[in-house]
N, C-alpha and C positions, 0 to 999 in steps of 0.2 A: 087519195090523199094529198097534201101539199108539199113542196119542195121544204129544204131546211134551211132554216131562217138565215138570214143575210149576215153580213160580217159585223156591222152595227147594231143588228136588234136585238132585243132582251130574248136571254134565253127561257127556256121551258120551264124554268123554276120560280121563277117573276125577279132574279137579279141582275145584276148587271155584271156581265161574264168577259167585258172587253180586257183588253191586258194594257195595265199601265205604262203610259208613255215615257218616252227617254227623258224628256222634262221633268216626269213624276219622280223618277228612278232618280234623277241627280239630286232633289230636294232631300232625300234618304241622309240623315247625317248622324254622327256619333257625341251623345252628350253624356259627360261623366257625370256621376253624384255625388256626393259629398263624403259617403262614405267609401269611396275608392272604387265603385263598379260603373261599368258603361252600359248605358242604355241606346240601343241602336232603334234608333226611329224614323219611320218612314210612313206613305201613305197605305201603307198594307198595316197598320198596328204597330204595336211595341213588341221587340224581341226579349226574349229572356237577357238579363242581365249577367253580363262577362266580368271578371274581377278583370281590376286594371293593372298592366304592365306590373308597376313599382311593387304590388301587391304579391306576385307571382316568386316563387323559390328562385333564387340566383346563386349557381354553382361558383361565382366568383368573389363572393362576399366573403369575408373575413368568419375566422372561427368565433363561435359563443364566446362572451364574455366567461369571467372567473363567477358572476351570478347566475348565468345561465348553465355553469358543466361544473360539478362537484370537482375540488383541490385535488391532485393529483397527490397519496399519501406520500410522506418524507421518506427517502431509502433507510434501509434498517442498518442500525450503526454495527462495523463489524465486532464480531463474537472475538475476544480474548480469548486464546489458547495458553495452555500452559500456567503457571505460576506468577502472582503479582510482581514486577521488579521488585527489588530489593533496595532499600536506601543505603548509604555508606557505611552506616555503623552496624546495621544488619548484616550486612555483605563482608565488613572483616571477620564479625564472629563465627558467621558462617563458612567464611573461608579456613578461620581455626581450627573449626569441628570436623571438618572434612580433612584436614592432616591428621588430627589426631585418631579420627576413624581408619585412617588408611595406614597410620603407623601400627597402631593396634592390630589391624588385619591385613596385610598387605598384598595378601593372595586373593582378596575379596573384589577381583575386578568390577564385576557387573554393580556391586554398591558403588564402587567409585565414579564410573560412567553415568548412572543415574543420577547420583548428587550432583557431577558437572552439568547435566541436562537441566537440572532444577532451575540453574543460574542462567539459562540462554535467553531470558526473558529481561537479565539485568544489563544494562550498557556498560561496557568494556570490564564485564566480571571477569574474563580468562586474563586480559592483560593484570589486571590488578591482583589474581591468584595467586599468577607466576612472580610478580615484582613481591609482594609479601612473602611468600614463601623462601626467595632466594635470598632476601636480606635474613629472614630469619635464620637460614642456613647457614650464613658464617658467622652467627655465634648462639650455638647453639651446642648439646650433647652431641658423639659421633652418631648413635642411634639416631636420634632425630634428623639429622644432618643425612647422611644414608637414606629414610623413608623419603624426607624432601626430593631428592635427588630422583629417587627410581619414582616416585609419582609423576613428578613432571615429565621424565623420559617415557613414562609408560603413556600418558596423557597426549605426547607428541606422537608415539609410535600408532594411535588410536584415531588420529586427526583431529582431536580435539584441543591442541595447542600448537600454533604455527608460528615460524620465526617472527612475525610481525607481533606475538605476544611475548615472545621472551626477549631480543634484544633490544626494545627499548628501556625495560626495566634493570637489565644486567649493565646498561651503560652508564645509566647513574651509580651503578654501583663500584664500575670499573675506573670512575670521574676520584672517588673518593677513597682509594687503594691507600695512599697514605697516611689519611688519617686514621682506617681502621687499622693499621698495623700496630698504632700505639696502644690499641684496647686487646688485639685479637695477633698476638704475633704469628699465627699459623694462616691467618686470611690470605697469602698466596696460594699457600696450600689448598685450602677451601676453593675457594677462586679457580684453579687447574683443576681440579677436581668434578665440578659442577658442568665448566666448559666440555671437557673430555665426553662427560658422558652425552652432553645435549649437543656435541656436535655428532655422534655416531646415531642419535635419536632424530637427527636432524632437526633439531629444534631452534636451532643455528646455524649459519651460515660462516665456514671457513672466511669466505672473501669481507664478510661484515665484521670480523674478530680482528683480521689483519687491519683493516682499515680503521677500526675504533681502537687499536692497540698504537699505530701511527700517531695520533692526535693526542697521548699520552706523553710526559716525560719519559726519555730515552729507557732509563734504569728501570722504570716502573715497568714500561711494555715489555723489555726481557725478561723481568721477573716472572710474569704472568705468563709470557710464551715457553719459558723453562718447564713449568707445571703443566703444561696442557701435553696429553698423549692422543695426538690426533692418526 
């Protein structure tokens, strides 16, 4: 038997088995096609096409646009709790009905507190309730005056009425005491009864009362304080 074929001779299968030279390997080049793929072409034939880098996913790119992504649903509207707020006209009517209901049944505290809670969605409802009722208390029958004073004092002890609800409305009345006395001769006594009860219920502050009286004419202030039993 003969020896193995030489390095430059043909193989036993009839083909050229020599390895490509360095010169031939350098001829291999990359050619990008129009559809974005790259063909690796060389002396050994065509390799599978590989996607160009510009077609590969990039983690640094911006998020999909609104057309590519469904828009997020709008936030749900806040759910209103409690009854709708009352207009000024309806609030005044409701304040009157609360007063009458309490005078008819002054021991039904639960009903009064429920009625007050219904006004929680109406702005400045408590300040208006106090102001309207205090003005009413200066010019009404004794039984109604007593009921008004009792109602506001009760609301103060229950935490429904604070000094900031009471003091501004009372000041509006104190300023016009000289005018009220023309038609209401006992107006100083009525005001003194209210202030005495409200001080005990902590609906007004003594410091506020003294500061307010000091702003009035001296004789008016003295008449008011003489009726207050603190």
